[in-house]
C-alpha positions in Angstrom: 0.1 -0.1 0.1 2.9 2.1 0.8 4.5 1.7 -2.4 1.4 2.6 -4.5 1.3 6.1 -2.3 5.0 6.7 -3.0 4.1 6.0 -7.0 1.4 8.8 -7.2 3.4 11.1 -5.2 6.4 10.6 -7.6 4.0 10.7 -10.4 2.1 13.8 -9.5 5.7 15.6 -8.7 6.9 14.6 -12.1 3.3 16.0 -13.8 3.8 19.0 -11.8 7.4 19.6 -13.2 6.5 19.2 -17.0 3.4 21.2 -16.4 5.9 24.0 -14.8 8.7 23.8 -17.8 5.7 23.9 -20.4 4.3 26.9 -18.5 8.1 28.7 -18.6 8.3 28.2 -22.0 4.9 29.5 -23.2 5.8 32.4 -21.1 9.1 33.1 -22.1 8.0 32.7 -25.9 5.2 35.4 -25.4 8.0 37.9 -23.9 10.2 37.3 -27.0 7.2 37.7 -29.2 6.2 40.8 -27.7 9.6 42.4 -27.9 9.6 41.2 -31.9 6.6 43.0 -32.4 7.6 46.2 -30.9 10.8 46.4 -33.0 9.0 45.1 -35.8 6.4 48.2 -35.1 9.4 50.7 -34.7 11.0 49.9 -38.0 7.7 50.5 -39.9 7.5 53.9 -38.2 11.2 54.8 -38.8 10.7 54.0 -42.6 7.3 56.0 -42.6 9.2 58.7 -41.2 12.1 58.8 -43.4 9.6 58.8 -46.2 7.7 61.7 -44.7 11.2 63.5 -44.4 12.2 63.0 -47.9 8.8 64.2 -49.1 9.0 67.1 -47.0 12.2 67.9 -49.1 10.4 67.5 -52.3 7.8 70.0 -50.8 10.8 72.4 -50.5 11.9 71.7 -53.7 8.7 72.3 -55.5 8.5 75.8 -53.4 12.0 77.0 -54.4 14.0 74.9 -57.1 17.4 76.3 -55.9 16.7 75.0 -52.4 19.6 73.0 -50.6 20.0 72.5 -46.9 19.3 70.4 -43.9 16.0 70.4 -41.8 15.2 68.3 -38.8 11.1 67.0 -38.3 10.3 66.0 -34.9 7.0 64.1 -34.0 6.5 63.3 -30.6 9.7 61.3 -29.2 10.8 60.4 -32.9 12.6 62.6 -35.5 14.3 62.8 -38.8 16.6 64.8 -40.6 16.6 65.5 -44.5 19.5 66.9 -46.6 19.1 68.2 -50.1 22.5 68.5 -52.0 23.0 69.7 -55.7 24.2 67.1 -58.2 23.8 68.7 -61.1 22.5 71.5 -63.1 18.8 70.5 -62.1 19.6 67.3 -60.2 19.5 67.0 -56.2 20.3 64.1 -54.0 17.7 63.9 -50.9 19.3 61.9 -47.7 16.6 61.1 -45.2 17.3 59.4 -42.0 14.8 58.7 -39.1 15.4 57.8 -35.6 12.8 55.8 -33.6 14.1 54.6 -30.2 17.0 52.9 -31.3 15.7 52.0 -34.6 17.2 54.1 -37.4 16.3 54.4 -41.5 17.9 56.3 -44.0 16.2 56.9 -47.6 18.1 58.1 -50.8 16.1 60.0 -53.4 18.1 60.8 -56.9 15.7 63.8 -58.5 16.7 64.1 -62.3 15.2 66.9 -62.9 13.3 70.1 -61.4 11.5 72.2 -63.9 8.8 72.2 -65.2 8.4 69.1 -63.0 10.1 67.1 -60.4 11.5 64.0 -61.8 12.4 60.9 -59.3 14.9 58.6 -60.9 15.3 56.6 -57.9 13.9 56.0 -54.1 16.1 53.6 -52.2 15.8 52.6 -48.5 19.4 52.1 -47.4 
């Protein structure tokens, strides 16, 4: 009778240990998954912000075709900086860099003509 009690007790302990191990694995997976989701969201926000800065630079070029310079835009805790440089008679290079937390994204836009219309020859996320 006693050996049956010990077998039952050891079985319950083993089942409890296995259940605890499974629970800890699921919790760890959930935490890691949550961190990956946060990083992924920051990456999308950073890309959108870098694109927005590049578009703002295009607006400045449209308003003043001779525009060259650097500007910084801030939205809450996030920011982006764009730089417009001349690369030819009517060509410009726009470099836009955004920062969201520790995530940085860079967009480079090559403008091949400004007048009569802005012509974008490339738009690349680096």
